[in-house]
C-alpha positions as CSV (number, residue, x, y, z in Angstrom):
1,X,98.4,63.3,98.1
2,X,99.9,66.8,98.1
3,X,102.2,68.0,95.2
4,X,104.9,70.4,96.4
5,X,107.1,72.7,94.3
6,X,110.3,74.6,95.3
7,X,111.5,78.0,94.0
8,X,114.7,79.8,94.8
9,X,114.6,83.5,95.7
10,X,117.3,85.9,96.5
11,X,116.8,88.9,98.8
12,X,118.6,91.3,100.9
13,X,118.2,93.7,103.9
14,X,120.3,96.4,105.6
15,X,119.2,95.1,109.1
16,X,119.8,91.3,109.3
17,X,119.7,87.9,107.6
18,X,116.4,87.2,109.5
19,X,115.0,90.4,108.0
20,X,116.2,89.4,104.4
21,X,114.5,86.2,104.8
22,X,111.3,87.9,105.9
23,X,111.7,90.1,102.8
24,X,112.0,87.1,100.6
25,X,108.9,85.5,102.0
26,X,106.9,88.7,101.8
27,X,107.7,89.2,98.2
28,X,107.2,85.6,97.2
29,X,103.8,85.7,98.9
30,X,102.5,88.3,96.6
31,X,102.4,85.8,93.7
32,X,102.8,82.4,95.3
33,X,100.1,80.9,97.4
34,X,100.0,77.9,99.8
35,X,103.7,78.4,101.0
36,X,104.7,75.7,103.4
37,X,108.3,76.4,104.3
38,X,111.4,78.4,103.8
39,X,114.9,77.0,103.8
40,X,117.8,79.3,103.9
41,X,120.3,77.9,101.4
42,X,123.0,80.5,101.7
43,X,123.8,83.6,103.5
44,X,126.3,86.4,102.6
45,X,126.9,90.0,103.3
46,X,128.5,93.0,101.7
47,X,131.1,95.0,103.6
48,X,131.7,98.8,103.4
49,X,134.2,100.7,105.5
50,X,134.8,97.5,107.6
51,X,131.2,97.1,108.6
52,X,128.4,94.9,107.2
53,X,126.4,97.1,104.6
54,X,123.9,94.6,103.3
55,X,122.8,91.0,104.4
56,X,121.9,88.7,101.6
57,X,120.1,85.3,101.7
58,X,119.4,82.7,99.0
59,X,116.3,80.8,100.2
60,X,114.3,77.9,98.8
61,X,110.5,78.4,99.3
62,X,108.3,75.3,99.1
63,X,104.6,75.6,98.3
64,X,101.7,73.2,97.5
65,X,100.4,73.1,93.9
66,X,96.6,72.8,93.8
């Protein structure tokens, strides 16, 4: 039986929410092994001069504890 743990990670990107999610996964992968899934919990963006300036995501990352 596998034991799974979930952590919450916040990340951002100036390109897209998808890129922000990739950034969250990339950074988490540096210290967390056996990642199984990423769940996008929330999306938001900051606006500057009437345009999106920064895409932000709050993701839940699930990984197996060995």
